[in-house]
KEBABA-14487 format. One record per residue (C-alpha): residue number from 1; residue in three letters; y, z, x. Coordinates in steps of 0.02 Angstrom, whole numbers, plus 32768, in hexadecimal, padded with zeros to 4 digits. Each point is the difference from the previous one (the first is absolute). Example, Ala and Ser with C-alpha at 12.3 -4.5 7.8 and 13.67 -1.06 7.14 Angstrom:
! KEBABA-14487
+-----+-----+------+------+------+
!   i !  aa !    y !    z !    x !
+-----+-----+------+------+------+
!   1 ! ALA ! 7F1F ! 8186 ! 8267 !
!   2 ! SER ! 80AC ! 7FDF ! 8045 !
+-----+-----+------+------+------+
***
This chain:
! KEBABA-14487
+-----+-----+------+------+------+
!   i !  aa !    y !    z !    x !
+-----+-----+------+------+------+
!   1 ! MET ! BAFE ! BC37 ! 8260 !
!   2 ! THR ! 807A ! 802E ! 808A !
!   3 ! ILE ! 808A ! 7F83 ! 8025 !
!   4 ! LYS ! 800B ! 7FD2 ! 80B7 !
!   5 ! LEU ! 80A6 ! 7FD3 ! 8050 !
!   6 ! HIS ! 7FFA ! 7FAA ! 80A9 !
!   7 ! CYS ! 809E ! 8041 ! 8053 !
!   8 ! PHE ! 804F ! 8051 ! 8097 !
!   9 ! GLY ! 8084 ! 8086 ! 800F !
!  10 ! GLU ! 8084 ! 7F9A ! 8058 !
!  11 ! SER ! 8009 ! 7F80 ! 7F73 !
!  12 ! GLY ! 8088 ! 801B ! 7F80 !
!  13 ! ASN ! 7FB3 ! 7F7D ! 7F90 !
!  14 ! ALA ! 7F5B ! 805E ! 8003 !
!  15 ! TYR ! 8060 ! 80A0 ! 7FDB !
!  16 ! LYS ! 8044 ! 7FB6 ! 7F5E !
!  17 ! ALA ! 7F4F ! 7FE3 ! 7FC3 !
!  18 ! ALA ! 7FB9 ! 80A3 ! 8043 !
!  19 ! LEU ! 808C ! 8069 ! 7FB5 !
!  20 ! SER ! 7FEA ! 7FAE ! 7F55 !
!  21 ! LEU ! 7F45 ! 8024 ! 8008 !
!  22 ! GLU ! 8017 ! 80B3 ! 803B !
!  23 ! LEU ! 807C ! 802D ! 7F78 !
!  24 ! SER ! 7FA2 ! 7FA3 ! 7F77 !
!  25 ! GLY ! 7F6E ! 8077 ! 8001 !
!  26 ! LEU ! 7F83 ! 7F73 ! 801A !
!  27 ! GLU ! 7F6F ! 8022 ! 8076 !
!  28 ! TRP ! 801E ! 7FA2 ! 80A2 !
!  29 ! GLU ! 7FE2 ! 8008 ! 80BA !
!  30 ! PRO ! 8053 ! 7FAC ! 8095 !
!  31 ! VAL ! 7FA1 ! 7F8B ! 8074 !
!  32 ! PHE ! 8054 ! 7FF9 ! 80AA !
!  33 ! VAL ! 803A ! 7F55 ! 803B !
!  34 ! ASP ! 801B ! 7FFD ! 80BD !
!  35 ! PHE ! 8093 ! 7F89 ! 7FF8 !
!  36 ! PHE ! 8039 ! 8022 ! 80B2 !
!  37 ! GLY ! 7F4E ! 7FE6 ! 803E !
!  38 ! GLY ! 7FFF ! 7F51 ! 7FB5 !
!  39 ! THR ! 7F90 ! 8023 ! 7F6A !
!  40 ! THR ! 8065 ! 7F96 ! 7F87 !
!  41 ! ARG ! 7FE9 ! 7F68 ! 8071 !
!  42 ! SER ! 7F43 ! 800F ! 8002 !
!  43 ! PRO ! 7F8C ! 7F8D ! 7F9B !
!  44 ! GLU ! 7FB4 ! 809A ! 7FAE !
!  45 ! TYR ! 80A8 ! 803A ! 7FBD !
!  46 ! ARG ! 8034 ! 7F50 ! 7FCD !
!  47 ! ALA ! 7F65 ! 8001 ! 7F93 !
!  48 ! ILE ! 804D ! 8095 ! 7FA7 !
!  49 ! ASN ! 80AF ! 7FB7 ! 7FFA !
!  50 ! VAL ! 801D ! 7F4C ! 8034 !
!  51 ! MET ! 80B9 ! 802A ! 8014 !
!  52 ! GLY ! 7FD5 ! 8078 ! 808D !
!  53 ! GLU ! 806D ! 808B ! 7FBA !
!  54 ! ALA ! 7FF4 ! 80B3 ! 7FC3 !
!  55 ! PRO ! 7FF5 ! 804D ! 7F81 !
!  56 ! VAL ! 7F66 ! 7FC2 ! 7FA6 !
!  57 ! LEU ! 7FC0 ! 805A ! 7F64 !
!  58 ! ILE ! 7F49 ! 7FF4 ! 7FD2 !
!  59 ! ASP ! 7FC6 ! 8046 ! 7F5A !
!  60 ! GLY ! 7F51 ! 7FC4 ! 7FD8 !
!  61 ! ASP ! 800F ! 7F44 ! 7FEB !
!  62 ! MET ! 80BF ! 8007 ! 8001 !
!  63 ! ARG ! 8053 ! 7FD6 ! 80A5 !
!  64 ! LEU ! 80BD ! 7FFB ! 800D !
!  65 ! THR ! 807D ! 7FE6 ! 808B !
!  66 ! GLN ! 80BD ! 8010 ! 8005 !
!  67 ! SER ! 804A ! 80AB ! 7FD9 !
!  68 ! GLY ! 805B ! 7FCA ! 7F62 !
!  69 ! ALA ! 7F61 ! 7FBA ! 7FB3 !
!  70 ! ILE ! 7FA1 ! 809E ! 802F !
!  71 ! GLN ! 8087 ! 806D ! 7FB1 !
!  72 ! ALA ! 7FF5 ! 7F99 ! 7F60 !
!  73 ! TYR ! 7F43 ! 8018 ! 7FFE !
!  74 ! VAL ! 8014 ! 80BD ! 8018 !
!  75 ! THR ! 8079 ! 8002 ! 7F6D !
!  76 ! GLU ! 7F89 ! 7F9D ! 7F92 !
!  77 ! LYS ! 7F6E ! 8072 ! 802C !
!  78 ! SER ! 805B ! 80A7 ! 7FF9 !
!  79 ! GLY ! 808A ! 7FDE ! 7F82 !
!  80 ! LYS ! 8081 ! 8046 ! 807A !
!  81 ! PHE ! 809A ! 7FC1 ! 805D !
!  82 ! GLY ! 8020 ! 7F64 ! 7F9A !
!  83 ! GLY ! 8096 ! 8049 ! 7FA4 !
!  84 ! MET ! 8019 ! 7FF2 ! 7F46 !
!  85 ! PRO ! 7FC1 ! 7F5E ! 7FB0 !
!  86 ! ASP ! 80AF ! 7FB7 ! 7FFB !
!  87 ! GLN ! 801B ! 802B ! 80B7 !
!  88 ! LYS ! 7F6C ! 7FA6 ! 804F !
!  89 ! TYR ! 8065 ! 7F69 ! 8037 !
!  90 ! GLU ! 8089 ! 806E ! 8046 !
!  91 ! VAL ! 7F7C ! 805B ! 8067 !
!  92 ! LEU ! 7FBB ! 7F59 ! 8039 !
!  93 ! ARG ! 80AF ! 7FC3 ! 802B !
!  94 ! TRP ! 8019 ! 8090 ! 8079 !
!  95 ! VAL ! 7F53 ! 7FED ! 804C !
!  96 ! LEU ! 8026 ! 7F49 ! 8024 !
!  97 ! TRP ! 80AD ! 802C ! 8042 !
!  98 ! ASP ! 7FB5 ! 8080 ! 8075 !
!  99 ! ASN ! 7F7B ! 7F89 ! 8040 !
! 100 ! HIS ! 8084 ! 7F7C ! 8028 !
! 101 ! LYS ! 809B ! 8062 ! 8031 !
! 102 ! LEU ! 7FCC ! 80AD ! 803A !
! 103 ! SER ! 7F4C ! 8016 ! 8038 !
! 104 ! SER ! 7FF1 ! 7F55 ! 8052 !
! 105 ! MET ! 8097 ! 8024 ! 806E !
! 106 ! ALA ! 7FD7 ! 80B8 ! 801D !
! 107 ! GLY ! 7F4B ! 7FE0 ! 802E !
! 108 ! MET ! 8028 ! 7F76 ! 807B !
! 109 ! THR ! 8093 ! 805B ! 804F !
! 110 ! ARG ! 7F9D ! 80A1 ! 8014 !
! 111 ! PHE ! 7F73 ! 7F9E ! 8052 !
! 112 ! LEU ! 8072 ! 7FA5 ! 8079 !
! 113 ! ILE ! 8058 ! 809F ! 8038 !
! 114 ! ASN ! 7F6E ! 8078 ! 8008 !
! 115 ! PHE ! 7F61 ! 7F9D ! 801E !
! 116 ! LEU ! 8037 ! 7F7B ! 807C !
! 117 ! PRO ! 802A ! 801F ! 80B8 !
! 118 ! GLU ! 80BC ! 8008 ! 8017 !
! 119 ! ASP ! 8003 ! 7F63 ! 806B !
! 120 ! ARG ! 7FB3 ! 7F9E ! 7F71 !
! 121 ! GLN ! 8073 ! 803E ! 7F78 !
! 122 ! PRO ! 8070 ! 7F76 ! 7FB8 !
! 123 ! LYS ! 80A5 ! 805F ! 7FFB !
! 124 ! GLU ! 805F ! 7F7C ! 7F9D !
! 125 ! VAL ! 7F78 ! 7FF9 ! 7F7C !
! 126 ! ILE ! 7FFE ! 80BE ! 7FF4 !
! 127 ! GLY ! 80BD ! 8004 ! 7FEC !
! 128 ! PHE ! 7FFC ! 7F7A ! 7F7A !
! 129 ! ASN ! 7F76 ! 805A ! 7FA1 !
! 130 ! GLN ! 805D ! 80A4 ! 8007 !
! 131 ! GLY ! 8098 ! 7FAC ! 7FB3 !
! 132 ! ARG ! 7F94 ! 7FC0 ! 7F72 !
! 133 ! LEU ! 7FB5 ! 80AD ! 7FEC !
! 134 ! LYS ! 80AA ! 8053 ! 7FF4 !
! 135 ! SER ! 8027 ! 7F90 ! 7F6C !
! 136 ! ALA ! 7F5A ! 802F ! 7FAE !
! 137 ! TYR ! 801F ! 80BA ! 801B !
! 138 ! GLN ! 80AA ! 7FEC ! 7FAF !
! 139 ! THR ! 7FB5 ! 7FA6 ! 7F69 !
! 140 ! LEU ! 7F7F ! 8089 ! 7FE7 !
! 141 ! ASP ! 8079 ! 808F ! 801F !
! 142 ! THR ! 807E ! 7FB9 ! 7F84 !
! 143 ! HIS ! 7F7A ! 7FE8 ! 7F7C !
! 144 ! LEU ! 7FC4 ! 80B3 ! 8015 !
! 145 ! ALA ! 80AC ! 804C ! 7FE1 !
! 146 ! GLY ! 7FE8 ! 8072 ! 7F6A !
! 147 ! ARG ! 7F46 ! 7FD6 ! 7FF6 !
! 148 ! ASP ! 7F67 ! 8066 ! 8031 !
! 149 ! TRP ! 7F8E ! 7F67 ! 8001 !
! 150 ! ILE ! 8016 ! 7F46 ! 8016 !
! 151 ! VAL ! 7FC5 ! 7FD7 ! 7F50 !
! 152 ! GLY ! 8000 ! 8077 ! 7F6D !
! 153 ! ASP ! 7FE2 ! 80BA ! 7FFF !
! 154 ! GLY ! 7F69 ! 800E ! 8072 !
! 155 ! ALA ! 7FAD ! 7FBD ! 809B !
! 156 ! THR ! 7FC2 ! 7F4D ! 7FF6 !
! 157 ! ASN ! 7FBB ! 7F7B ! 8073 !
! 158 ! ALA ! 80B5 ! 7FD1 ! 8023 !
! 159 ! ASP ! 8019 ! 80A7 ! 8057 !
! 160 ! PHE ! 7F5B ! 7FFA ! 805F !
! 161 ! SER ! 8024 ! 7F50 ! 803A !
! 162 ! CYS ! 80B3 ! 801E ! 803A !
! 163 ! CYS ! 7FD5 ! 80A0 ! 805E !
! 164 ! GLY ! 7F71 ! 7FAD ! 805E !
! 165 ! TYR ! 8051 ! 8001 ! 80AC !
! 166 ! LEU ! 8088 ! 8082 ! 7FE9 !
! 167 ! PHE ! 7F98 ! 809B ! 8024 !
! 168 ! TYR ! 7FCA ! 7FC6 ! 80AD !
! 169 ! PRO ! 804A ! 8060 ! 8094 !
! 170 ! GLU ! 8009 ! 7F6C ! 8079 !
! 171 ! PRO ! 80B2 ! 7FBC ! 8011 !
! 172 ! PHE ! 8028 ! 7F57 ! 7FB6 !
! 173 ! GLY ! 80B3 ! 8016 ! 7FC4 !
! 174 ! PHE ! 7FE9 ! 806D ! 7F67 !
! 175 ! VAL ! 804F ! 80AD ! 8008 !
! 176 ! ARG ! 7FD7 ! 805B ! 7F60 !
! 177 ! ALA ! 8096 ! 8074 ! 800A !
! 178 ! ASP ! 8077 ! 7F6C ! 7FFE !
! 179 ! TRP ! 7FCD ! 7FD0 ! 7F4E !
! 180 ! ALA ! 801B ! 8093 ! 7F8A !
! 181 ! ASN ! 7FB2 ! 7FB2 ! 7F65 !
! 182 ! ILE ! 7F68 ! 7FBE ! 805E !
! 183 ! ASP ! 7FEB ! 80AA ! 8052 !
! 184 ! ARG ! 8001 ! 8058 ! 7F57 !
! 185 ! TRP ! 7F86 ! 7F81 ! 7FB8 !
! 186 ! MET ! 7F8A ! 8015 ! 8093 !
! 187 ! SER ! 8003 ! 80BC ! 7FE3 !
! 188 ! ASN ! 7FCC ! 7FDE ! 7F4C !
! 189 ! ILE ! 7F6B ! 7F9B ! 803F !
! 190 ! GLU ! 7FD1 ! 8089 ! 807D !
! 191 ! ALA ! 8002 ! 807E ! 7F71 !
! 192 ! LEU ! 7F7D ! 7FA0 ! 7F9B !
! 193 ! ASN ! 7F5E ! 8061 ! 7FEF !
! 194 ! GLY ! 7F88 ! 7FB9 ! 8080 !
! 195 ! TRP ! 8080 ! 7FA3 ! 806B !
! 196 ! LYS ! 7FCD ! 7FE8 ! 80B5 !
! 197 ! HIS ! 8054 ! 7FB6 ! 8098 !
! 198 ! PRO ! 7FB0 ! 7F5B ! 8036 !
! 199 ! TYR ! 7FB5 ! 804C ! 809D !
! 200 ! ASP ! 7FAF ! 8088 ! 7F96 !
! 201 ! LEU ! 7FC4 ! 7F8A ! 7F78 !
! 202 ! MET ! 7FAF ! 7F77 ! 8069 !
! 203 ! PRO ! 7FA2 ! 7FFE ! 80A6 !
! 204 ! GLY ! 805A ! 7FBD ! 8098 !
! 205 ! LYS ! 80A3 ! 8032 ! 8053 !
! 206 ! PRO ! 8058 ! 7FD7 ! 80A5 !
! 207 ! SER ! 7FC8 ! 80A1 ! 8054 !
! 208 ! ASP ! 7F4C ! 7FC9 ! 7FED !
! 209 ! ARG ! 8022 ! 7F77 ! 807F !
! 210 ! ALA ! 8069 ! 8068 ! 8077 !
+-----+-----+------+------+------+
***
């Protein structure tokens, strides 16, 4: 049975789940969520996910939301990206750190700058968020000094979580060239067999609405 992932290309959180699925070798297909058309606020979508968010994974009777939970399910089903048995909590630690410190700030800041009219953009909030993000980039860059991957000797859910928003071209305060260790690590991810950019992996991108 083919796994279905309700997602859209602009979502870094959906990208975390989609990238894990794509690289796992599991059979899956994306189901486009028209976030900018208001789909996630509709009663029909709330019947799929009461939280009104994407991504949503559906695999037979299994329905999961939240990217970290979906990544854990992909690991359980495929046997990949969980790290060595003694590393599973270190992988989880970085997934939780990303969700709180990196992706939450990056996703919101990118949305405020790129998907709101300029006269509605809260400049002070954006500046505050970018300060928080700079601290997160520093934490990640320092950790990656002398490392190819966040945990262990291969790609794990920690990597796929932390890179969730960093491949997007829209400006939000992250300049890849400014962070040498992050830049090298992202190149390692890009070199993985089957890697795809979020706009190539999932349906939906800003140019579709231009």
